[in-house]
Residue frames relative to the residue before (quaternion, step in Angstrom):
aa qw qx qy qz dx dy dz
M 1.0000 0.0000 0.0000 0.0000 0.00 0.00 0.00
R 0.2775 -0.7701 0.5543 0.1505 3.58 -1.09 0.67
L 0.6413 -0.5162 0.4110 0.3915 3.50 -1.27 0.56
R 0.5938 0.5945 -0.3512 0.4132 3.61 0.98 -0.74
T 0.6307 0.5415 -0.3119 0.4601 3.57 1.05 -0.84
L 0.6732 0.4780 -0.3007 0.4774 3.59 0.94 -0.78
L 0.6448 0.5198 -0.3252 0.4563 3.55 0.97 -0.73
A 0.6655 0.5195 -0.2805 0.4566 3.52 1.06 -0.83
D 0.6123 0.5621 -0.3557 0.4274 3.63 1.18 -0.45
G 0.3179 -0.8077 0.4704 0.1589 3.58 -0.01 1.34
A 0.5979 0.5865 -0.3671 0.4046 3.59 1.13 -0.65
L 0.6674 0.5055 -0.3034 0.4549 3.61 1.16 -0.54
G 0.2540 -0.8233 0.4778 0.1713 3.57 1.24 -0.39
L 0.3002 0.7496 -0.5368 0.2446 3.56 1.00 0.76
R 0.1672 -0.7737 0.6035 0.0962 3.54 -1.10 0.77
L 0.3596 -0.7349 0.5345 0.2119 3.55 -0.74 1.04
L 0.1676 -0.7904 0.5834 0.0831 3.58 -0.73 1.08
H 0.7852 -0.0647 0.0652 0.6124 3.59 1.11 -0.59
G 0.7668 0.4395 -0.2911 0.3662 3.48 -1.32 0.48
A 0.1598 0.8145 -0.5414 0.1335 3.64 0.94 0.73
G 0.6169 0.5635 -0.3272 0.4414 3.56 1.18 -0.54
G 0.7252 0.4405 -0.2353 0.4741 3.53 1.17 -0.46
L 0.3752 0.7847 -0.4334 0.2357 3.56 1.22 0.20
D 0.6755 0.4732 -0.3077 0.4745 3.52 1.24 -0.35
A 0.3475 0.7148 -0.5199 0.3130 3.60 1.25 0.36
P 0.4186 -0.7023 0.5114 0.2648 3.54 -1.02 0.81
V 0.2578 -0.7429 0.5975 0.1570 3.53 -1.08 0.79
R 0.1518 -0.8224 0.5467 0.0413 3.57 -0.64 1.14
G 0.8024 -0.0607 0.0298 0.5930 3.56 1.23 -0.11
V 0.3610 -0.6915 0.5859 0.2194 3.58 -1.35 0.01
M 0.0063 0.7628 -0.6465 0.0060 3.54 -1.12 0.76
T 0.1813 -0.7706 0.6049 0.0862 3.45 -0.92 1.04
T 0.1340 0.8156 -0.5479 0.1293 3.59 -0.66 1.03
D 0.1127 -0.7252 0.6694 0.1155 3.48 -1.40 0.39
L 0.3751 0.7015 -0.5124 0.3234 3.59 1.19 0.45
R 0.5147 -0.6034 0.5095 0.3337 3.57 -1.19 0.60
D 0.8027 0.1133 -0.0671 0.5817 3.61 0.92 -0.68
P 0.0066 -0.8384 0.5450 -0.0070 3.66 0.03 1.15
S 0.2811 0.8275 -0.4638 0.1455 3.62 1.32 0.09
R 0.6851 0.5104 -0.3134 0.4146 3.62 0.88 -0.84
Y 0.6900 0.4535 -0.2708 0.4949 3.52 1.30 -0.17
L 0.6366 0.5311 -0.3101 0.4653 3.57 1.32 0.05
R 0.1887 -0.7832 0.5849 0.0942 3.56 -1.09 0.76
G 0.5986 -0.5266 0.3788 0.4699 3.57 1.19 -0.35
G 0.7856 0.3420 -0.2433 0.4547 3.48 -1.08 0.77
E 0.5456 0.6421 -0.4059 0.3539 3.59 1.21 -0.09
L 0.3214 -0.6296 0.6513 0.2760 3.44 -1.40 0.24
V 0.2093 -0.7971 0.5598 0.0859 3.57 -0.47 1.20
L 0.1427 -0.7691 0.6207 0.0531 3.50 -0.88 1.09
T 0.0175 0.8092 -0.5849 0.0523 3.58 -0.83 0.97
G 0.3735 -0.7093 0.5596 0.2104 3.54 -1.17 0.73
L 0.4852 -0.7021 0.3939 0.3412 3.54 1.32 -0.05
A 0.3407 0.7478 -0.5093 0.2556 3.63 1.14 0.32
W 0.6017 0.5558 -0.3611 0.4457 3.66 1.12 -0.39
W 0.6449 0.5521 -0.3194 0.4212 3.59 1.16 -0.64
R 0.0284 -0.8055 0.5918 -0.0071 3.54 -0.69 1.15
G 0.7870 -0.1006 0.0638 0.6054 3.55 1.34 -0.29
P 0.7698 -0.4360 0.2305 0.4052 3.54 -1.30 0.23
A 0.6141 0.5735 -0.3261 0.4331 3.56 1.19 -0.64
D 0.6412 0.5711 -0.3333 0.3893 3.58 1.15 -0.38
S 0.5660 0.6571 -0.3520 0.3521 3.55 1.21 -0.47
E 0.6773 0.5254 -0.2971 0.4206 3.54 0.82 -1.04
P 0.7028 0.4542 -0.3117 0.4501 3.60 0.74 -0.88
F 0.6180 0.5460 -0.3358 0.4551 3.59 1.04 -0.74
V 0.7154 0.4424 -0.2715 0.4677 3.53 0.73 -1.02
R 0.6051 0.5488 -0.3678 0.4443 3.63 1.04 -0.64
I 0.6343 0.5398 -0.3165 0.4539 3.57 1.03 -0.85
L 0.6784 0.4795 -0.2900 0.4751 3.53 0.91 -0.97
S 0.6218 0.5387 -0.3322 0.4614 3.61 0.96 -0.82
R 0.6930 0.4825 -0.2820 0.4554 3.59 0.77 -0.94
A 0.6506 0.5115 -0.2974 0.4761 3.55 1.18 -0.66
G 0.4527 -0.7239 0.4276 0.2971 3.59 1.27 -0.26
V 0.2576 0.7754 -0.5366 0.2108 3.58 1.03 0.64
A 0.5482 -0.6264 0.4452 0.3300 3.52 -1.22 0.58
G 0.7950 -0.1655 0.1775 0.5559 3.58 0.92 -0.87
L 0.3201 -0.7223 0.5853 0.1824 3.54 -1.36 0.20
A 0.0615 -0.7720 0.6325 0.0117 3.55 -0.93 0.98
A 0.1422 -0.8263 0.5449 -0.0147 3.46 -0.53 1.32
G 0.3811 -0.7414 0.5117 0.2078 3.56 -0.76 1.06
E 0.3920 -0.7268 0.5263 0.2024 3.55 -1.14 0.76
A 0.4480 0.7274 -0.4371 0.2814 3.60 1.21 -0.24
E 0.7191 0.4849 -0.2715 0.4172 3.61 0.71 -1.02
L 0.8239 0.2262 -0.0818 0.5131 3.54 0.78 -1.07
G 0.5381 -0.6398 0.3976 0.3781 3.60 1.22 -0.13
A 0.7700 -0.0577 0.0352 0.6345 3.59 1.28 -0.44
V 0.5331 -0.5796 0.4903 0.3735 3.53 -1.29 0.42
P 0.4930 -0.6857 0.4540 0.2841 3.63 -0.83 1.02
D 0.5627 -0.6253 0.4398 0.3145 3.57 -1.00 0.84
D 0.6347 0.5392 -0.3257 0.4476 3.55 1.04 -0.71
L 0.5971 0.5317 -0.3587 0.4819 3.61 1.16 -0.57
A 0.6591 0.4921 -0.3209 0.4695 3.58 0.89 -0.88
A 0.6418 0.5170 -0.3327 0.4583 3.63 0.97 -0.74
A 0.6458 0.5113 -0.3328 0.4591 3.60 0.94 -0.83
C 0.6535 0.5200 -0.3169 0.4495 3.56 1.01 -0.85
A 0.6352 0.5292 -0.3255 0.4588 3.52 1.10 -0.78
R 0.6330 0.5432 -0.3202 0.4492 3.57 1.00 -0.82
H 0.7828 0.3537 -0.1626 0.4855 3.58 1.01 -0.91
G 0.4501 -0.7263 0.4130 0.3152 3.55 1.44 0.14
L 0.4262 0.6866 -0.4581 0.3702 3.59 1.13 0.73
P 0.4076 -0.7063 0.5203 0.2535 3.59 -0.68 1.11
L 0.1385 -0.8040 0.5783 -0.0008 3.51 -1.01 1.03
F 0.0791 -0.7929 0.6040 0.0136 3.60 -0.75 1.01
A 0.3273 -0.6658 0.6292 0.2317 3.54 -1.31 0.58
V 0.1826 -0.7432 0.6361 0.0985 3.55 -1.07 0.86
A 0.4345 -0.7225 0.4940 0.2123 3.56 -0.61 1.25
Q 0.6487 -0.5527 0.3652 0.3747 3.55 -1.15 0.70
E 0.7115 0.4802 -0.2669 0.4381 3.61 0.93 -0.84
V 0.6525 0.4951 -0.3469 0.4569 3.63 1.17 -0.14
A 0.3577 -0.7515 0.5287 0.1670 3.55 -0.78 1.16
F 0.4991 -0.6310 0.4843 0.3438 3.58 -0.94 0.76
A 0.5774 0.5813 -0.3932 0.4172 3.63 1.04 -0.54
E 0.6364 0.5166 -0.3364 0.4636 3.60 1.00 -0.74
I 0.6434 0.5040 -0.3244 0.4762 3.60 0.88 -0.73
T 0.6558 0.5040 -0.3103 0.4686 3.57 0.93 -0.99
E 0.6569 0.5160 -0.3198 0.4471 3.64 0.82 -0.86
R 0.6482 0.5002 -0.3398 0.4627 3.62 0.90 -0.78
V 0.6707 0.4780 -0.3220 0.4669 3.63 0.85 -0.87
V 0.6713 0.5041 -0.3271 0.4339 3.59 0.77 -0.89
R 0.6438 0.5246 -0.3207 0.4555 3.54 0.94 -0.92
Q 0.6580 0.4985 -0.3105 0.4714 3.63 0.91 -0.93
I 0.6786 0.4871 -0.3039 0.4580 3.60 0.78 -0.98
S 0.6589 0.5148 -0.3095 0.4528 3.57 0.87 -0.92
G 0.6509 0.5120 -0.3244 0.4572 3.58 0.95 -0.72
H 0.6406 0.4882 -0.3280 0.4936 3.59 1.02 -0.72
R 0.6777 0.4885 -0.3212 0.4459 3.62 0.88 -0.81
A 0.6146 0.5273 -0.3526 0.4689 3.57 1.07 -0.65
G 0.6233 0.5421 -0.3210 0.4633 3.56 1.02 -0.80
D 0.6560 0.5176 -0.2834 0.4706 3.52 0.99 -0.98
L 0.6653 0.4892 -0.3014 0.4766 3.57 0.90 -0.88
A 0.6408 0.5208 -0.3387 0.4510 3.64 0.98 -0.74
A 0.6366 0.5178 -0.3231 0.4715 3.55 1.08 -0.73
V 0.6472 0.5194 -0.3195 0.4574 3.56 0.98 -0.76
V 0.6507 0.4920 -0.3109 0.4878 3.60 0.98 -0.85
D 0.6539 0.5028 -0.3394 0.4521 3.58 0.90 -0.84
R 0.6223 0.5200 -0.3438 0.4735 3.69 0.97 -0.72
H 0.6635 0.5126 -0.3039 0.4524 3.52 0.90 -0.96
R 0.6364 0.5146 -0.3325 0.4686 3.64 0.97 -0.76
R 0.6769 0.4949 -0.2980 0.4561 3.57 0.91 -0.85
L 0.6367 0.5090 -0.3239 0.4802 3.58 1.06 -0.71
M 0.6775 0.4950 -0.2930 0.4584 3.56 0.96 -0.83
S 0.6857 0.4640 -0.2998 0.4738 3.63 1.04 -0.63
A 0.5990 0.5571 -0.3712 0.4393 3.58 1.17 -0.38
């Protein structure tokens, strides 16, 4: 699944704040965190969802985004419920690191975003598995 697919899903109400050039990044999973350093839980390709509880001021954005960028995440989606809006310094840090940033409206549950991503990824994996099984059957019958 691609970030572009999530953005196009009107039911999720995601707003792109930065990173239109990165919308074709593949999303391999979702991780919700408010840790200042979630790197030990990241493998790359995740859409990171955050409620911004880690953010205490403008100096917090750069280290957080640097960590996500080094971990190879696909994008960051920040909820607006805690602060009312995504901080400008977070958008600036994402711009510096080339990380797509989305705003998540207060009425959208992170669980809804997670479910959409998981369903989409699971569907693709099921299709991949079916193709492997089909190839195996053809090889065995030959």
